[in-house]
C-alpha positions as CSV (number, residue, x, y, z in Angstrom):
1,M,0.0,0.1,0.0
2,K,2.7,2.3,0.5
3,K,4.4,1.8,-2.7
4,W,1.3,2.8,-4.0
5,I,0.9,6.0,-2.6
6,L,4.6,6.6,-3.1
7,I,4.1,6.2,-6.5
8,F,1.3,8.4,-6.8
9,I,3.0,11.2,-4.1
10,L,5.9,11.5,-5.6
11,P,5.1,12.6,-9.0
12,S,2.6,14.7,-7.8
13,F,5.5,16.4,-5.9
14,F,7.4,16.8,-8.6
15,I,4.5,18.5,-11.1
16,L,3.7,20.3,-7.7
17,I,6.9,22.0,-7.7
18,Q,7.3,22.8,-11.4
19,Y,3.8,24.4,-11.3
20,F,5.3,27.0,-8.8
21,Y,8.4,27.5,-10.6
22,L,6.9,28.3,-13.7
23,I,4.7,30.8,-11.5
24,R,7.5,32.3,-9.9
25,V,9.3,32.8,-13.5
26,F,6.4,34.1,-14.8
27,E,5.3,31.7,-17.6
28,I,2.6,31.1,-15.6
29,K,1.0,34.2,-14.6
30,K,-2.2,36.5,-14.8
31,I,-1.8,38.5,-17.9
32,E,-2.5,41.8,-15.6
33,D,0.3,41.0,-13.1
34,I,2.8,40.6,-16.2
35,V,1.9,43.5,-17.5
36,N,2.0,45.8,-14.1
37,R,5.6,44.3,-13.3
38,Q,6.6,45.6,-16.9
39,I,5.2,49.0,-16.2
40,T,6.7,49.0,-13.0
41,N,9.9,47.6,-14.0
42,R,10.3,48.0,-17.6
43,S,10.3,44.5,-18.3
44,I,10.9,42.0,-21.3
45,Y,8.2,39.3,-21.3
46,G,8.4,36.4,-23.5
47,A,6.5,33.1,-22.6
48,A,7.7,29.9,-24.0
49,F,5.0,27.7,-23.6
50,N,2.0,29.7,-22.6
51,S,1.0,33.1,-24.2
52,N,-2.0,34.8,-25.1
53,V,-0.5,38.1,-27.4
54,F,-4.0,39.0,-28.4
55,K,-4.9,39.4,-24.7
56,Y,-1.7,40.6,-23.5
57,K,-1.4,43.5,-26.1
58,L,-5.1,44.7,-25.1
59,L,-4.3,45.0,-21.8
60,L,-1.1,47.0,-22.5
61,I,-2.9,49.5,-24.6
62,E,-5.5,49.6,-21.4
63,K,-2.8,50.1,-18.9
64,N,-0.6,52.6,-20.7
65,K,-3.5,54.5,-22.5
66,P,-1.0,55.4,-25.8
67,E,-1.8,58.1,-28.4
68,I,-0.1,56.0,-31.0
69,I,-0.5,52.5,-32.0
70,A,0.8,49.6,-34.3
71,L,-1.4,46.7,-35.1
72,G,-0.2,43.9,-37.3
73,S,1.6,40.4,-37.5
74,S,5.2,39.5,-36.2
75,T,6.0,41.6,-39.3
76,V,5.5,44.9,-37.4
77,M,6.6,43.8,-34.3
78,T,10.2,45.6,-34.1
79,L,8.7,48.9,-34.7
80,E,9.4,50.9,-31.2
81,Q,8.7,53.8,-29.0
82,K,12.0,55.8,-29.4
83,I,10.8,56.6,-32.7
84,F,7.6,58.4,-31.9
85,S,7.3,61.7,-29.8
86,K,3.9,60.6,-28.1
87,K,3.3,57.3,-26.0
88,F,3.5,54.6,-28.5
89,I,2.4,50.7,-28.0
90,N,3.1,47.9,-30.5
91,A,0.3,45.5,-30.5
92,G,2.3,43.6,-33.5
93,G,1.3,39.9,-33.3
94,A,-2.4,40.6,-32.2
95,M,-3.4,40.7,-35.7
96,N,-2.4,37.5,-37.5
97,S,-5.3,38.2,-39.7
98,L,-7.9,40.2,-41.0
99,D,-10.4,38.2,-39.1
100,E,-8.1,38.8,-36.0
101,G,-7.8,42.5,-36.6
102,I,-11.7,42.9,-36.4
103,L,-11.5,40.8,-33.3
104,F,-9.0,42.9,-31.8
105,I,-10.6,46.4,-32.9
106,N,-13.9,45.2,-31.3
107,E,-12.2,45.2,-28.1
108,L,-10.4,48.6,-28.3
109,K,-13.7,49.9,-29.0
110,K,-14.9,49.4,-25.2
111,F,-11.8,51.4,-23.8
112,T,-13.1,54.9,-22.6
113,N,-9.2,55.8,-23.7
114,R,-8.8,55.3,-27.1
115,P,-5.6,56.2,-29.5
116,K,-5.6,59.2,-31.8
117,L,-3.8,57.3,-34.4
118,L,-3.5,53.2,-35.8
119,I,-0.9,51.8,-37.9
120,I,-2.4,49.2,-39.8
121,N,0.3,47.2,-40.7
122,L,-0.8,44.6,-43.7
123,D,0.7,41.6,-44.9
124,F,0.8,41.1,-48.8
125,W,0.2,37.4,-48.6
126,W,-3.1,38.1,-46.9
127,F,-4.6,39.2,-50.4
128,N,-3.5,36.1,-52.4
129,V,-6.4,34.0,-53.3
130,T,-4.3,31.0,-53.6
131,Y,-2.7,31.8,-49.6
132,D,-2.9,28.3,-47.6
133,K,-5.1,30.8,-45.1
134,Y,-5.2,29.4,-41.4
135,N,-8.8,28.8,-39.6
136,F,-9.0,32.4,-39.0
137,K,-12.3,31.5,-37.3
138,N,-10.8,29.6,-34.4
139,F,-9.0,32.1,-32.1
140,D,-9.5,29.6,-28.4
141,Y,-5.7,30.9,-27.7
142,H,-7.5,34.0,-27.0
143,T,-9.6,32.5,-23.7
144,N,-6.0,32.0,-22.0
145,K,-5.8,33.8,-19.1
146,G,-1.9,33.4,-18.6
147,N,-2.3,31.7,-15.1
148,N,-3.9,28.0,-16.1
149,L,-1.5,25.3,-16.0
150,N,-2.9,22.7,-19.2
151,L,-0.8,19.6,-20.6
152,D,0.3,20.8,-23.1
153,T,2.6,23.9,-21.0
154,L,3.5,21.2,-18.8
155,Y,4.6,18.7,-21.8
156,N,7.0,21.2,-23.6
157,F,8.3,22.2,-20.2
158,N,9.4,18.9,-19.5
159,K,10.5,18.3,-23.2
160,S,13.3,21.3,-22.5
161,L,13.6,20.5,-19.2
162,F,15.0,16.9,-20.2
163,S,17.1,18.2,-23.2
164,A,18.9,20.6,-20.6
165,Q,17.5,23.5,-22.6
166,I,16.3,25.5,-19.4
167,P,19.4,26.3,-17.4
168,F,19.9,25.1,-13.9
169,E,20.6,28.6,-12.1
170,T,17.4,29.8,-13.2
171,V,16.3,27.6,-10.1
172,K,17.3,30.7,-8.0
173,Y,14.1,32.7,-9.1
174,F,11.9,30.2,-7.5
175,F,13.5,31.9,-4.4
176,Q,13.7,35.2,-5.1
177,N,12.1,37.0,-8.2
178,K,12.3,40.7,-7.6
179,Y,14.4,40.9,-10.7
180,M,15.1,38.1,-13.0
181,N,18.3,38.9,-15.3
182,S,18.7,38.1,-18.8
183,K,22.6,38.0,-20.3
184,F,21.4,39.8,-23.4
185,S,19.6,42.5,-22.4
186,N,20.5,43.3,-18.5
187,E,16.3,43.8,-17.8
188,D,14.3,42.2,-16.0
189,S,12.9,39.0,-17.8
190,L,9.8,37.5,-17.7
191,G,8.6,34.4,-18.9
192,L,11.4,31.5,-19.6
193,S,12.0,32.8,-23.4
194,A,12.9,36.3,-22.0
195,L,15.0,34.8,-19.3
196,I,16.8,32.1,-20.9
197,K,16.9,33.8,-24.9
198,G,16.4,37.4,-24.2
199,A,13.8,37.2,-26.6
200,G,10.3,39.1,-26.1
201,Y,8.0,41.8,-25.6
202,R,9.3,45.0,-24.2
203,H,7.3,47.9,-22.1
204,D,6.0,49.3,-25.5
205,G,4.7,46.1,-26.8
206,S,7.7,45.9,-29.2
207,Y,9.7,43.0,-29.4
208,N,13.4,42.1,-28.4
209,Y,14.7,39.0,-30.6
210,G,17.8,38.9,-27.9
211,G,19.9,35.7,-28.7
212,L,19.0,35.3,-32.1
213,L,21.0,38.5,-33.1
214,Y,23.5,38.4,-30.3
215,G,25.0,35.3,-31.0
216,D,23.5,32.6,-28.8
217,E,20.9,31.1,-31.5
218,V,21.4,30.2,-35.0
219,S,19.1,32.0,-37.9
220,D,16.7,29.8,-39.5
221,D,17.1,31.9,-42.8
222,E,20.9,32.7,-42.9
223,Q,21.5,34.7,-45.8
224,F,17.4,34.6,-47.0
225,L,18.0,30.9,-48.2
226,Q,14.8,30.1,-46.3
227,T,12.7,32.8,-47.4
228,K,13.9,32.0,-51.1
229,N,12.9,28.5,-50.7
230,R,9.5,29.4,-49.8
231,I,9.4,31.5,-53.1
232,N,11.0,28.6,-55.0
233,N,8.6,26.4,-53.6
234,E,5.5,28.6,-53.6
235,N,4.8,28.1,-50.4
236,A,4.6,29.1,-46.6
237,R,3.4,32.9,-47.5
238,F,5.0,33.2,-50.7
239,Q,2.3,31.3,-53.1
240,T,1.8,32.8,-56.2
241,G,-1.3,34.3,-57.8
242,E,-3.0,36.5,-60.3
243,F,-6.2,37.5,-58.3
244,L,-6.9,39.5,-55.2
245,D,-9.2,37.6,-52.6
246,E,-12.2,39.9,-52.8
247,E,-13.2,38.5,-49.1
248,Q,-10.2,39.5,-47.5
249,L,-11.0,42.9,-49.3
250,R,-14.4,43.1,-47.7
251,K,-12.6,42.2,-44.2
252,L,-10.2,45.0,-44.7
253,E,-12.9,47.3,-45.5
254,I,-14.8,46.3,-42.6
255,L,-11.7,46.9,-40.4
256,I,-11.2,50.3,-41.4
257,N,-14.9,51.2,-41.1
258,K,-14.9,50.2,-37.6
259,I,-11.8,52.3,-36.9
260,E,-13.6,55.1,-39.0
261,E,-16.8,54.8,-36.8
262,M,-14.3,55.3,-33.3
263,K,-13.1,58.6,-35.2
264,I,-9.7,57.6,-35.0
265,D,-6.9,58.5,-37.5
266,Y,-5.2,55.8,-39.3
267,I,-2.7,54.9,-41.8
268,I,-2.2,51.8,-43.6
269,L,1.4,50.4,-44.1
270,M,2.6,47.9,-46.4
271,P,6.1,46.9,-44.8
272,P,9.0,46.2,-47.0
273,L,10.7,42.7,-47.9
274,A,14.6,42.6,-47.7
275,N,16.4,43.8,-50.7
276,S,17.5,40.5,-52.2
277,V,14.1,39.3,-51.7
278,F,12.4,41.8,-53.3
279,T,14.2,41.6,-56.3
280,I,12.9,38.3,-56.7
281,I,9.5,39.4,-56.5
282,D,9.4,42.4,-58.2
283,K,8.0,42.6,-61.8
284,N,7.8,38.9,-61.6
285,P,4.5,37.9,-63.7
286,K,4.0,34.8,-60.7
287,Y,3.1,37.4,-58.3
288,L,0.3,39.6,-60.2
289,F,-1.7,40.1,-57.2
290,V,0.9,42.1,-55.5
291,E,0.9,45.1,-57.8
292,K,-3.0,44.6,-57.8
293,I,-3.4,44.8,-53.9
294,F,-1.0,48.0,-54.0
295,K,-3.4,49.6,-56.9
296,H,-6.7,48.9,-54.9
297,L,-5.1,50.3,-51.6
298,E,-4.1,53.4,-53.4
299,I,-7.3,54.3,-55.1
300,N,-9.5,53.2,-52.1
301,Y,-7.4,54.8,-49.0
302,K,-5.6,57.5,-51.3
303,E,-3.6,58.9,-48.6
304,K,-3.9,56.6,-45.7
305,F,-2.0,54.3,-47.7
306,S,1.9,54.2,-47.0
307,N,3.5,51.8,-49.5
308,F,7.2,51.2,-48.3
309,F,7.2,47.3,-49.9
310,N,10.1,48.0,-51.9
311,P,12.9,48.5,-49.4
312,L,14.5,51.2,-51.4
313,N,11.4,53.5,-50.7
314,S,13.1,54.0,-47.2
315,D,16.8,53.6,-48.0
316,T,17.3,50.3,-45.8
317,N,19.3,47.5,-46.6
318,N,19.7,43.5,-45.8
319,C,21.5,44.1,-42.9
320,E,18.6,45.8,-41.4
321,F,16.2,42.6,-41.5
322,I,15.6,40.0,-39.2
323,D,15.1,37.6,-42.1
324,G,13.6,37.9,-45.8
325,F,10.3,39.5,-44.8
326,H,10.9,40.9,-41.1
327,A,11.9,44.4,-41.0
328,G,14.3,45.3,-38.0
329,S,13.9,48.4,-35.9
330,N,15.9,50.5,-38.0
331,T,14.2,50.2,-41.2
332,F,11.2,51.2,-39.6
333,A,12.7,54.6,-38.5
334,K,13.8,54.7,-42.1
335,I,10.0,54.0,-43.0
336,F,8.7,57.0,-40.7
337,N,11.7,59.3,-41.8
338,N,10.3,59.0,-45.6
339,M,7.1,58.8,-44.7
340,T,5.1,62.1,-45.9
341,N,1.7,61.3,-44.4
342,K,-0.2,64.0,-43.2
343,Y,-1.3,61.9,-40.0
344,L,1.6,61.5,-38.9
345,K,2.2,65.1,-38.1
346,N,3.3,65.4,-33.9
347,F,3.4,61.8,-33.6
348,V,7.1,61.5,-35.1
349,L,10.2,62.8,-33.5
350,E,11.6,65.8,-35.3
351,K,13.9,64.9,-38.4
352,K,17.0,65.8,-36.5
353,E,16.5,63.3,-33.7
354,L,15.3,60.5,-35.9
355,D,18.1,61.6,-38.3
356,L,21.0,60.6,-35.3
357,L,18.8,57.5,-34.3
358,I,19.1,56.4,-37.8
359,I,22.7,57.1,-38.1
360,K,23.4,55.5,-34.7
361,N,22.5,52.3,-35.4
362,E,23.4,52.2,-39.2
363,G,23.6,48.9,-40.7
364,K,21.9,47.4,-37.4
365,T,18.8,45.2,-37.1
366,Q,17.8,46.2,-33.7
367,F,18.4,49.6,-31.9
368,I,21.2,49.0,-29.1
369,I,19.1,47.5,-26.4
370,N,21.2,48.5,-23.2
371,E,23.6,51.7,-23.4
372,N,25.5,49.9,-20.5
373,K,26.0,46.5,-21.9
374,I,27.5,46.5,-25.4
375,L,26.3,43.6,-27.4
376,R,27.4,43.2,-31.2
377,E,25.0,41.7,-33.7
378,V,25.8,38.4,-35.6
379,D,26.0,38.7,-39.0
380,F,24.2,35.5,-39.9
381,L,23.7,37.5,-43.5
382,K,27.5,37.1,-44.0
383,L,27.3,40.0,-45.7
384,G,29.6,42.1,-43.5
385,C,26.9,43.6,-41.7
386,N,27.6,45.9,-38.9
387,K,31.3,46.3,-38.8
388,D,33.1,48.6,-36.6
């Protein structure tokens, strides 16, 4: 009998210890507690196994009451507060489709304090009729409150634990977690991705890539080979196509109408591809839908639309991209420095200040993350980027 009790108690005790560890490192925590800590400590938040970016970004907006918001997928997540003169929150990652964007705006409508300007970042592949779309109607993860332990989280945590991906030194935060240091940023780091890899969302909602850019991880898109393979294979967002998806155009119209009903100014932004990737797609007859979406946006949204799909329009270069289709912080600084949109007036830094920021970070993917901790970006493009 005692033997059976031990067989039951020991695994239960082991799981209980893991549960409290995950709580202490903010992997399992109420999203409100995470945002409150970020506001207080200017923390970086990156959960490895348990996140709800949709709810997290909404709460970040509700608590900070920004005047300007960027909404989009991961392709806008490196846009930072540093280039704006008014309070800014990056809601990148909360709109991975137009369906999700509509849900986000519906939630934003409930806020008493609303932004004065919305930057709507669009991904060109959304409008390709041949794009293999995800299940846009299923957003089960939106219900995750952040503080529930589920089997998936437990399984993935133990998988990482037994493959030695979680450093033993993080055990110390089980006892003292008032400040949890990441070697990549010297900033309070919440969640195992932020703590171990330095990867996560800053207090302004923008994304810090940590170890990917500073030598601890290997890029899966070295020299943009993976992106180029996607183009060659015509898959994974880079499907070819001639026609626009009319249903997605209607959804964009619904999204914009909802924003206009709230009397919020907005900008529609088409972000760039990396230079060497753009040259493959530009004027490629297999991608006729791309020019068609530009024309549609220019006709229907006129001065609201800013097209920076061509990286030359912002004077950026390959070295300032995370991968073939994710622009870095300095690329976005250059975009807003070159943008002549009247709706940006009084929101962006004075040109002299923005010029200085751009010059300081020329050739870098990410702005210097900590003035007191100089980390050099890895040249995973092997193009001689960021040479001193």
